[in-house]
N, C-alpha and C positions, 0 to 999 in steps of 0.2 A: 304173689309177688310183687306186684303195684303197690298191694299195702303198705311192704315192709318199704319200698323204696321212699314211698309219702314220710312213712316212718321217720327215717334218714334224713331225709331232705329237710323235715320240720324241725328232728333233733340241732342238724347241724345250722339251720338258720337261727335257732336258738344259741346257740355257741357263738354265732356272729356278732349278734346282738349283746351279747352279755359281755365281749371284748370290747365293745364299743363305747356300752358304757362304764366299766372300770377305766378307760382312759378318756375319762371324760375332759374337759378343760375346767380347770380354777382359776382365780385372781387372785392374788397377793398383793402386798403393799411393803414396799422395800427401796433400796436405792440398788443400780448398775453400777460394778465399781468392776476391780480385774484382780486377777487371783496374784499378782506381786503387793500389790498394796492391802487387798482386802478392805475390812471396815475403815481404815484409816490411811491417810493419803499426808499423815503428818512427817513420818520418816521421808518422804519423796521431799516435802516442801523445805524440809531444814536440811535436808543435803545440797538442795539447790535453792537457796536463800533468794538470791537475786532474779531466780526464773517468776515468781509471782503466779505460780499453776493454779488454776482451780480445778477441783475434783474432776470436772468435766475431759479440762485438760490433760490432766495429769492420768486419767483411765484410759483415754485414748493414745496417750503416747506412750503407756506401759505396754498398750496391746501392740502398739505397733513394733513397739520392741520385744515382741514375743510371749508377753503375758496373755492370757484367756481374759475374756468377760465374764464376772462371776453376779450372781444376786445374790443381796444381803435382804432377809427379813427375819427381823425380832431376834437378831444376833446370830443368827446361824448361815451359812455361808452353803449357797446352791450351784453346781455347775451348771452350765447353757450348753446344750447339745449343738443347736443352730447359731454357729458364733457367724456365718455370714449373713444375720437378720440385721436388714441394714439400720432399724430403728435401735438398737445398742450404739451403736457410734452418736446418732442423734441425741440419745438420752443417756448417755455416759455422765456419771456423776450425781445424776438425778435421781429424786425421790418419784418412785411412779407407780402405777397401777400395772402389776405386768398378767398377762393371761396365758394359761399352757398348759401342758400335761406333764407331770411328774415321775418319774421311773427311778426310785433308790434316792439319791440326792440330786438328780441332775434333772433339769427341767427344758422342755422341747417348748419355745415360744411361740406364741400365736399371736399376740397384738400388746403393743407397749403403748400406755398413754399416760400421759400428766393427770395428775387427780386434779379434780376441779376445785377451783379456789373458794374458800365458804366467804358470804357476801358478812363485811361488816356493819 
């Protein structure tokens, strides 16, 4: 009976470890935007030419208006699960290195940092 219990415990432990490895964090390069504007803020800027909004300001304004933060990398738009991450507002409109785990087309963000500038 003890050997069966040990075997089941070992099997359960292996399953747990396997689930952690499949949800490992990855890092992508891309831009934080919003679900309303997507990859281009041109529509918003042409609608409000006197506002002179930067991509940062436009993204945050759209989110305040009900849009969601999204991540755009290599022409593909990904949803962001944890919309309350404070770094999203800070880095809105910026090209960043985003680290997190992906499930389908949704990323749960772990960290967001600006890429290092290349020395000239």
